[in-house]
N, C-alpha and C positions, 0 to 999 in steps of 0.2 A: 851270492848271499843266500842264506837259508833261513827258514822259519823255525825258530827254536820252540820246542814243546816242553811244557811242564807236566808232570804227572798230576792228575786231579785226585781229589779225595775219594772219588768213586772208582778209581782204578784205571780209568781211561786217560786220555790226554786232551788238553784244552789248548786251542790256538793261542799263541802268545799275543797276537794282535787283537785288540778290542776296539769297539766303536769309540769315537772321541768322547771323553768325559766319563767313561765307565771304569777307569782304573782307580785304585784306592789312592787316598791322599798321600800316603808315604811314598809309594812308587812314583807318583807324579813329581814330588819334591826331589827325589833322588834320581829321577830320570831312568828308572828301571822298567823292564818289561813286566807287566802285571797280567796274571791269568784270570783275574776277576773272581776267584774262588771266595766263598763266604762260609763261615764268618771271617776267616783270615786267608788272604791270598798266599800262594806258595812262597814267593820271595820273603814275605813278612814272617811266615811260619818258620823259615830257616834262620831267623835272627833270634836274639834273646828278648826282644820287645815286640812280640807279635800282637800284643794288645793295642799297639799304636796303629794297627791297620784299621782305617775308617773309610767309609764310602759316602759320597754325596751323590744322590741320584736325581737331584732337582725336585725332590718332593719333601725336603726338610733339611735343616742344617745339621752338621755333625755335632757331636757332643763337645768337641774342642771349640768349634765356632760359638756354640751357646755359652761356654765358660768364658771365652774371650770377650763376648759382648757383655756378659754379667760383670766381668772385671772392669770394663769401660764404664759401666753404669755406676758401680761402686766408687770408682775414682771420681766420677762426676759428682756423686753425692757427697763425698768427703770435701770436695772443693766448695760445694754449696754451704756445708756446715761450718767450714773454716771461714768463709766469707759470705754472709747472707746477701750482700749486694752483688755477688757474682751471678751472672746469667750466662749460661753456656750458649755458644753459637754453633756448637757441633750438631750435625744431623746424622742420625743412624739410618743407614740405607738397608733395606731388606729386599730379598728376592720377591718380586710381585707374584711369582707363580707358586711360592711356598705357602704352606698352611698358615692361615692368618693367626690362629691361636698360638702356634709354636713360635711364630716370628714376632710376636708382640710382647716379648718379655720386658715389661715396662717397670719403671720405678714404683708405680702404684701396686703392681702385683708382688714386688719384692718387699715393699714396706707397708703393705696394708692400704688403708684409705688416706694416709697422710700425703698431702701434696708436697712437692719440693719447695724449698725456700724461694727459688726464683719464681715459681708459680704464684706463691703468696704475694710476692712483691708486685708482680704484674697485675694480680687480681683478676676478676672475671665479672662480666655483667650479670651472669647467671647468679653469682653469689649475692650481688647487690640487689637484685630484683626478686629473688626467691622469697616468698612469704614464709617459708619454713624456717628461715634464718632471722632471728630477732635483729632489728636495726640497732645501730649504736645509739646510746642514750642521748636525749636532748641536752642542749647546752645548759639549761637550767638545772638539770640533774647533776651536773658536774660539781656544783656546790655541795649537794648532799653527799656525793661520793667522797669529796675531800674531807668532810666531817668524819666519815668512817676511817679515812686514811690517817688523819691528823694524830690520833693517839699512838700510832705506830711509826710516825714519821722519823723520829730520832733513831730507832733501831734499824730502820731501812736505809739510813744514810742520807736523809733529806735535811739539808741545812740552809735552805733559803729562808728569809725572814717571813714568818707565817702571816703576820698582819698585812704586810705589803703584798704578799702573794694573793691573799684572799681579796684584797681591794682591787688588784689588777684583773682578777678573774671576772669582775663585773663589767669590765670594759668591752665594747663591741668587738666582734671578730674582725681582724685586720688592723686593729689599733696597734701601733708599734710597741706599746708598753704591756699589752695583754700577754700572758704566758704563752709560750709557743705550744702549738697543738701536739707536738711529739711528747712533751712533758705531761700535758693534760691526759693524753691517752694512756701513758704508763701509770700515772696516778690512779686513773679510773680502773685500770686493770688490777692493780693491787687492792683497791677498795672493794672490787667485786670478789676477789679471793678472800679478803678478810671477812666480808659479810656473808661468805658462802652463798653467793647469788645462784639461784637455780639455773640460770642461763649462762653460767660462766663458760662451760665447755663450748657453747656455740659462739659466744662473743670473744673468747680468748684470742683465737687466731686473727680475728678481724682487728682487734685493738693492737696486737703485735704488728700486724702488717701495716696498719695506719701509722703507728709510731715510727717504725723503721723507715718507711718510705718518705717521711717528712723530716727525718733527722739531718740529711744533707743540707736542706735549706736552712735549718737552724745553725748548723756549724758554719755555713758560708754567709750567714746574715751579717749585715753592716751594724746591727745592734749588738752591743757587748752583752746585754742581758740575755739575749737569745743563745749566744754561744755558751754562756755559763749554764743556761737551762738545758742545752743539749748534753753537756757533760753530766748534769744531774739526772737527766732522763736515761742516759746510758748506765749510770750507776744503779738506778732502780730496776732497769730491765735486766741487767746482768744478775742482780741478786734474785730476781724473779726466776730466771732460768736455773740458777744454782739450787735454789730451794726446791725446784721441780725435778731435780736430778738430771737436767739437760746441761751437763757440764761443759761440753764443747761450745755450745751457744753462749753459755754464761762466760766462759773464758774469752770468747771473741768480744763480747760487749764490755767486759771489764777492761780489756785492752783498748777498746774504742774510747771508753771513758778517760783512761789515762792519756791517750793520744790527744783527745779533745782538750784536756787540761793543759798539756804541755804546749800544744800548738797555739793556745791562747795566752801562753806565758804565765799561767797561774802558779807554776812552780818557782818562779823567780820574782815574786813580789817583794823584793828587798825594799826596806824603807828606812829612812833616817830623817828625823825632823830637821828642817833647815832654818828654823827660826825659834826664838824663845817661846813663842805661842804657836805651836804647830797646828796646821789644819790639813785637811785632805789634799788641798791644792799644793801644799808645800812638801808633800811626801814624795820620796823617790820610789815609785812603784815598779819601775822597770817594765811595765806592760807596754807592748808595741802599739804606737799610735795614740794620738790625743783622745780619740773616741773611746779608748779602753780605760781611761782614767776614771776611777770610781767617783761618784758624785758626793758621797758622804761616807761616814764610818760604817753605816749599816751595809751599804753595797760592798765596801772593802771587806767587811767581815764575811759576807756571802762568798766572795771570790776565794778568800783564804780557807774557809771551812769546806767549801765544795772541793777544793783541791785536796785537802787532807782526807776527805771522805773517799775520793777516788784512789788516793794513795793507800789507805787502809784496805779498801776492797781488793786492790791489786796485790798487795803484800800478803794479806791473810789467806785469801782464796788460792793464791799460787802455791802456798804451803799445803792447803787442804787437798788440792788435786794434783800435787807433785809436778808442778810446771814452773818454769822460770818466770819471774815477774816481768811485766811489760816495760816498766821503767828500769832499765838496766844500768843507768848512770849511778855513780856513787852518790850517797846521800849528801855529800858536801856540795853537790851541784844544786841542791835545793836551798834557795835563799828566802823562800817564803817563811815567815815566822810561825812558830808553833803557838796557836792561840790559847788563851786562858778560858775564853767563853765560847759557847756554841752559837751566840748571836752577837752581832756588832763587833767593834774592835776599838780598844782604848789606845789612842795614839800618843798619850802623854807619858806612857811608861815604856821602858825598854823591853823589847820582846826578843827571845832567843830563837835561833834556828834549831833544827834537829841536832846538828853537829854540836852546837853549843850545849845542848842538854846532855849529850853523851860525854863531852869533854869536861864539863863542870857540873856534875850531878849534885854536889853539895849546894850549889848556888841556885840551880834551876829546878831541882826535883825534890830534894829532901827537906828543905825548910818549909815551915808552915805558911810563910808568906808567898812562897813560889808554888805551892801545891795547887793543882787545878785538876778537876775531873776530866775536862776535855783534853788537857795536855797529857794526863796519865794514859788516856785511851790511845792517843797517837804514839806515845813512847812504847807502850806495851805491844802494839802491833808491829812496830819497827824491830823491837827486840825479838819477838816471835819469829819473824822472817829472817833476821840476821843470824840467830842461832841455827836455824835450819840450813841456811846457806853455808855457814862455816863447816858444819859436819858433813854436808852433802859432798863437799869437795875433797873430803879425806879419803886417802887410800891406805891399805894396810901398812905400806912403808911410811907414809907421811904421819900416820897417827902416833907413831913412837918418837917422832922428832920433838926436840925441846921447843922449837919455835911454835909448832902447832899446839903443844900442850900449854905453852904460855898464852897463846891466843884464846884457848878454851878457858883458862883460868881468869884472864882479864874480862872476858864476856860474862863468865859466871859471877864474878864480883859485881859487875854492873847490874846484872839481873837481881842478885841478892839485895843490893842497896835499894833498888827500885821496889822489890817485893816488901822489904822491911818498911819502906816509907808508906806503902799502901796499907800495910798492917797497922801502922801507927795512926793512920787517918781513918781506919775503918770504924772507930768509935763514933765518928760523925754519922755514918750510915745507920748504925744501930740506935743512935739517939734521935733519929729522924731530923737531924739538922739539915741534911741534904734534901733537895726536892726529889720527887718520885722519879723524874727523868734522869737526874744526876745519879741517883742510887742505882738505877739499872745500868747506866754507863759504867759506873764504878765497879759493879760486879763483873762486867766484861773485862775491865782492865786487870782486876785481880786474877781472873781466870787465865787470861793470856800470859800474865807474868809467871804463873806457876807452870803453864804449858811450855814456856820458853825453857825452863829447866829440863822438862821431859825431852824436848827436841834436842837439847844440847848433850844430854847424858845417855839417852837410850842406846845410841850407837856404841858409845864407849863401853857400856855394860856387856856388850856381846863381842868385843874385839879380843880375839885369841892372843894377840901379841902383847897385850898390856898386862901389867902386873895384876895378880889376883886381888890385891887390896884396892887397886884403882877401880877395877871392874865392880867390886863389891860396893865401893862408895858410890859409884854411878847408879847402880841398881837401887841402893837405899834412897838416893836423892830423887829418883824417878818415883818410887813408891810414896815417899813423903809428899812430893808435889801432887800426886794423884789424890792422896788423902786430904790435902789442903783444899783441892778443888771440890771434893765431896763436902767438906766443912762449909765452904762458900755457898754451895748449893743448898745446904741445910738452913742457911740464914735468909734465903730468899722467900718472900711471900709467894704462895702458890699463884695468886692472881698476877704476879709479875712475870711468870714464865713466858707467856705468849707475847710479851712485849720486849723480849731480849733479842739482841742481834743474832741471826741464825748461825753465824760462824761459831757461836758458843756451843752449839750442839755437836759440831765436829770435834771440838776440844773435849767435850764430855765423853764422846766416844773413845777417844784416845785414853783418857783417864780410866774409864770403865774397863777397858781391856787390861790395863796394868793391874787394877784391883782384882779382876777375875783371875788373872794369873797368880797373883799373890795368895788368893784363897786356896788355890790348888797346892801351892808350896806349903802353906800352913797345914793342909790336910796330909801332905806327904811327910811332914815332920811331926804329925799327930798333935799339932798345936791348935786344938779345936776351938779354944776360947778366942784366940786371935783370929781364926778363920771366921768365926761367927761375927766378931766385931767388924772386920773388913767387909764381910758380906752385907752387913747392915749399911755401911757407908756406900757400898756399891748400889744398894737399892735406892738410895737417895738420887743418885745420878740417873739410873734407869727410869725412875718415875718422872723426873724432870724432862728427860728426852722424849718420853711418851707424850707429855703435854705440848712441848714445842713442836713435836712431829705433826700435830694437827694442822699447822699452817705451813709446814715444811716437809713434804713427802720424802725428801732425801734423808732427813734425820729419822723419820718414821721407819723407812726401809732399813737403815743401818741399825736402829734400835731393835728391830724385830729379830735380828740375828744374834743378839747378845743374850747369853745365858751363863749361869755359873758353871755348868758342866761342859761348856764348849772350849776347845783348845784355843789359845791365843798365839797367833804366828807373828803379829806385828803390833807394836804399841805406839809407834810414832804416828802422827797424823798423816 
């Protein structure tokens, strides 16, 4: 045996054998003789990847180890965001002899002062006792907060009976009929935001933590009311996160709302009167267990409307953030009737399911007897998501098939029938026949109806394999729908803007991009008069987005990037 020598960078030779632990990482892994030269040892210098030569001399981790740990931390963070109830059991071990600063690359240093979701769930005594953190408001203050929340309740998807809810709030804590604390926490959170409370930033995380930690007890409660309230709380919390631009957390709680609704059987409240004088007790509600049977039509109406509120949230925001809806079953699996009213439920009349509305629009949608603001809101949201789902599955090969084009045509006809019905009933809105709340809901239905056309045809307008006339028609339909949205915005009273459902701001963004692009086309054709008219229509939408952005930072951020001279790369939501 002989001792092999490598030439060193100084011209001499260095013994091939080094003390244990002094060889570079690469030579250790490859079981090669390392000479310990720095910055690169001789064996590594003779390869094409000498930059992989790294040393660890027990006084600090290598760059590779630091990156690997950072990757583990990021993966841990993703799990927390995807599931706020996830608490990691992993322990990161560090070399006790290494530098404390370099070995403590924590989530706090990576993400600023924001603690992890699991930390918020577990809480800390320091937070509870620190005088610098304002305490949660007294129980009596919840009534005042609910009064701030009440004018915005409809737009935020709150569909519990207001009078009963307020009465039950006065009951002592622990009473089985008193609203669950998770729902009260989320309502308080929204009320503080609406009122622009000066301590919102300090109280926000505490209310969120309190609500999330108590939701499992609501969902597992033996009281049917509490399970419905858990679903309602998840709806409000999801919308809070969406409006704040925290899309991943919003998506999680929207899924949780839909899961809570489905697990409680709210999607299958099929009903058929079993006697000539039907009562709630004779209805076939399909809800599991006798304890879930509603006590009267008011409670039945709450269950039905809360389900459709979760359905709309899931469907519309899945389009907005380009994700699949949580409820992936076909809509035919939903037997819960589409209500006419936002409160209560009339059991003496026949009520259609969503599939009934699509199968027989002339019976359930277009006639003046069947028209309903609440029903139009649900159908518009379903059409909005259905149009998106249809075109999202299209491939360049599929889009030219007759089967696909017939599907597009059939859905377009359904949307057009729906939009025409809304246009015919819009006279009620302008004559102030509708209540203020119904008028705001009707505006959302009209807007989503026009947005459904944009979702259906924007992709077709850019498909290279389609006939030029087909693409031109799709482009024109998108532009006309965007202009109709601008017209709808122009009919809204300025004081109504902040009371509209936040999803409308996402739709306005889509329409504004199309109009901005159309202005450029008009300038390119030197059609300056048309450009000026469309720019005026665009200004309506941008002004509305600015107002609604005051309570929805996500919309404010998106609106800030819109300008007439900016190129538009995508017009779909």
